[in-house]
N, C-alpha and C positions, 0 to 999 in steps of 0.2 A: 758255428760256421762264421769265419771271419768276414769282414766287410768285403774284401777282395774276392773271396770264394763265393760269397753270396751274390755279388754282381756277376761273376762268371756263370753261375748256375742260372741266374735270372736271364742273362743274355742268351745262353745256349738253348734253354728250354723254350723261350719265346721264338727264337729262330726256327726251332723244330716245329712249333705250332704253325708258324707261317708257311713253312715248306709243306707240311701235311695238308694244310688248307688248299694250297695251290694244286697239289696232286689230286686231292679229292675233287676239287672243282673241275679239273681237266677230265677226270673219269666221268663226272656228272654230265659234262657237256658233250662227251663223245659216246656215252652209253646208250643202250636200247632198253626199253622197259623190261624185257625178259632177262636181262643180265643182272638183276638184283631186286630184292624185295622192295615194294613201295617205291619203285623208281619209274619216273616218266621219261620224257625225251628232252634233252637240252635244258633250256632255261625254265621249262615247265616244272622242273624239280624244285624250283624256288618256292613252290607252294607248300612244301613239306617243312614241318617244324625242325626235323633233324638237320636238313640242309641249311635252313636259315640260322639256327643256333650255332652250327659249326662255322659257317662263313662269318657270322658276327664275332665269334671267338677269335678267328684268324685275323680279322680286321683290327680288333682291339689289341691283339698281340703285336701287330705291325705298328700301330700308333704308340703303344707302350715302348717298343724297341726304339723308335725314333726319338721319343722323349728322353729315355735314359742315355742314349748315345750322344745326345746333345748336352748331357749333363744337367738336365732340368729335373724338377721334382714331379714324379708321376703320381703323386698322392691324389690328385684331383680325379683321376680316372680309376681309382681303386674300386669304386662302386660298379663301374662297368666291367672290371675284371671279375667281380663277384657275380654279376648278372650273367656273364659269359660262361663261367665255370658251372653255374647253376643250370643253365640250359643244356649244356653238353652232358652234364652228369645225369640229368633226367633221361636224355636220349640213351646213354650208356646203360642205365639201370633198367629201362623198359625192355630193351633188346636182350640184355644179359639174364634178366630174372623173369620175364614174362613171355615175350614173343619167341625168344630162342628156345626155351623148353617146350613151348606149345607147337611151334611150326618147324623146328630144327634150325640150328645155328648157321649152316653153310650159306643159305640164301641171304642171310643178313650180314655176312662178312665177305661178300663178293665185291670186287672192283672198288668203286667209290664208297660203298657201304663199309668196307673194311676200315677206311680212314675215318668216316663220319660216325660210325657206330662203336669203334673200338680204339684205334690208335690215337686219334686227336683228342677224344674225351679223356683217355687215360693220361696223356701227356699234360693236358690242361689241369687236371686234378692234381697231378704230382707237382706241377709248377706252383699252383696256388698254395699247396701245403708246405712245400720245401722252402720257397722263397719267403723269408721273414720280412714282414712289413709292419708299419705302425698299426696300432689297434683301430678297428673300424667301429663306428657307432651302430647301435641297433637299427636305426632308420635305414641303413644300407640294405638290410634284409628285405624291407618293404619295397624299396626301389628295385632290387634285384628280381623281384617277382613280376614287375610291371611288364617286361617284354612278353612273358608267357600269357599274361592277362590280355595284352593287346592282340596277340596272335589268336587267342580264342574269340575275342570280339570280332576280329576281321573275318575269321572263319564263318561265324554265324551270320554276320551282316552280309557277306557275299551270298550266302544261301537265301537270305531274306530278299535280296535284290534280284538275284539271277535264278532262283529256284534250285531244286535238287539236281537237275540235269538228267543225263541218261543213266544207263546201268553201270555198276562198279566195274572197272576203275574209272570209267569216263563219267564221273559224277562230281558235283561240288562237295558232296559229303564223302570225300575219299577216305576218311578214317572211319566212316560208318558210325560216328558218334550219335547220329540222330535216328538210327535204326529203330530205337524204342520210343521215339517221339521227342519233342522239344524239352519237356521237363527233365527227362533223363539226360539228354544231351547237355543241358545247362548245368545239371549236377556234376556231370563228368568234367566239364571245363572248370567248374568251381573247385573240384577236387584236385585237378591238375595244377591250378594256380596256387592252392594251398600247399600242394606238394613242393612247388617251386619255392615258396616262402620257407617251408621246413628245411629244404635242402640248403638254401642260402644261410639259414640260421646255423646249420651244422658246420658249413665251411667257414663262416665267420667265427664261430666258437673255436674251431681248431686253429685258424689263423691267429686269432687274438691270444690263444694260449702260447703260441710260439713267437709272438710279436717281438720286435725290437723295441727298446725303450727310447 
């Protein structure tokens, strides 16, 4: 892919990511809990990993667009690009290969969930793979897993401070990770963080293989 075509692909795909984010957020703010799986009302949806990672991905795409349109070097936020695609890839994989087969796909691909569980993650993954960038150092994989780690810590600290709350879904343990106790819950979050690190390693390896010199 020539430099001009690469820039065009970079531009178009990031614009699409931003548009998908805006549409997804609009559905999120206007939706009711019964209109999609794991959906609350309005801004309360921001407690979900899915929503936070997709919004983060959209914001990074917007910043990236501004930088490249100004003719500046976007290399400094490549690690944020990796972190963003890592988060939405986990969301996509969990729904596509675990929740979907267990509970049925339709409820996970309704309204805003269609954008946050499928369309935006797929676009972000394609963008990261198709757009050729300079090689990324291994430490980026560690940094890319940090947002997932912080989410897990925030999730557990909230429960420690405010307690479990009421019955599901009106509980602070809305993912039910602590249903089997704290040791299992901590192990689950550790596994998710390691998964984020593994996913970031995969995307870094693919990107580096296709990197520009």
